C-alpha positions, 0 to 999 in steps of 0.5 A: 182206578180203571185205565183206557186200556182197561175199559177200552175193548181189545181186538180179540174182544172186538172181534168176538163181539162182531161174531157174536153179532153175525150170529143173532143177525143171521139167526133172525133172517128169513128170505125167499132164495132160489137155489143158488142163493140157498147155497151162498146163505149155506156158505155164510153159515158155515163161515160163521161157525168156523169163525166161532170154532177155531181161533186160527180161523179167526186170526187169518179173518182178522188179517183179512179185514185189518190188512188186506182190504187196506191194500191199494189193489184191494180198495180198487176192488172195494170202491167197485162195490160202492161205485155199483150201488147204483146198478144194485138199486136199479136191480131191486127197482126191477126185481120189485116190479116183477114181484108186483106184477108177475108178467116180467121175467126175473132181472139179470144179475148186474153185470158189475157184480160177475166175474170180479176174479177175472176182472182183478187177475192181474191185480197183485194186491187182490190176488193175495187176498184171494190166497189169504181166504184160501188159506182160511178154507184150507186151515178152517174146513179140514180136519188137522189130521187131514192137513198134517197129512197134507189130505184136505177134503175142501179146498177153495178151488172147489168151494167157490161159494166159501169164497164169496161169502168170505169176500163178502163178509169181510169186505162189509166188515171192512166197510163197517169198521171204516166207513160206517158214518151215519148216511153212508153205503155200508151203515147198519141201518142203510145195509139191513133196510134199504129203500128203493123207488119204484115207477109209482113213486112208493117206497120198498122196505127190501127187507119186506120184499125178500121175507114176502112179509106185508109191508107197511101202509099201503104197500100190504095189497102186494103181499099175496102177488109177491109170494106167489111170484116167487113160488112161480121162480121157485123161490122157497122160504128159507130160515138162516137159523136153519142153515146155522144149525145144519153148518154146526152138524157139518163141522162136528161131522167133517172137522171136529170131532171130524166125523159122524160117528164121533159127532153123534157120540158128542150129541149124545153126551149133550143129550140132544134129542132125535139126532141119528145118522140118517138125519144128519147125513140129511142135514150136511147134505147141502154143506158137502155141495157147498164146501166141495166135499169129495163125494167118494168121502161122503159117509 
């Protein structure tokens, strides 16, 4: 007879499932992004690969979710995210108007989204969370030999996109664990299908807006304007599965095994076709930028 302990997911199994769920979601995403947003997407993919590959990174990340976000000072930051939902919807509303009209300038990022670290520099709990994020970056994005020699090539101070990605992902995971009741801000359905009302009284599915796909019903006529406007503002279509593949190449080349040559040998043993040094260097170039990989070591 199975006991409750046997039938209930262990913390390890729950974490593994959460990591797999993130991989599945990201693999299906495709968005029109500007260059800065592309760097954030790249950072998301890098964090995903680090958590898949390294047990120590998973342990640190679990501590961030299960302990640090529960601290009073971190709760203040989490509460801000909920309070700023109105700002977020207002920004999306203005963004949609640009997509439709092609006349208004791109809306500024809401003030509340900016300088979170600066606003909370005197918040000891949040600073502790940032220190733990820095530790995850140190342990998860450097070769063991470089850590042992105290010569890391990737540090939090040079990787703002990694910091932002880990903070954002961990807050989302904490909210899903604590607040994912039906109708709540962080329920998965609300997060991936955000509806906002425009002046016309129509409703827009944000997922359709971001991908440039034809929205349902009478919104189809907006498709061509949406895509044309993205191109006018130098937005390009990005597939997250490509970011995941590039992140895998980066991790193999920079962390484990830890060099392009060793990684190419690994790919050859796995019979992956088309891999060569020039292709790998091209694929990991944005990852180098996002991680702050020192240029003098980019070989």
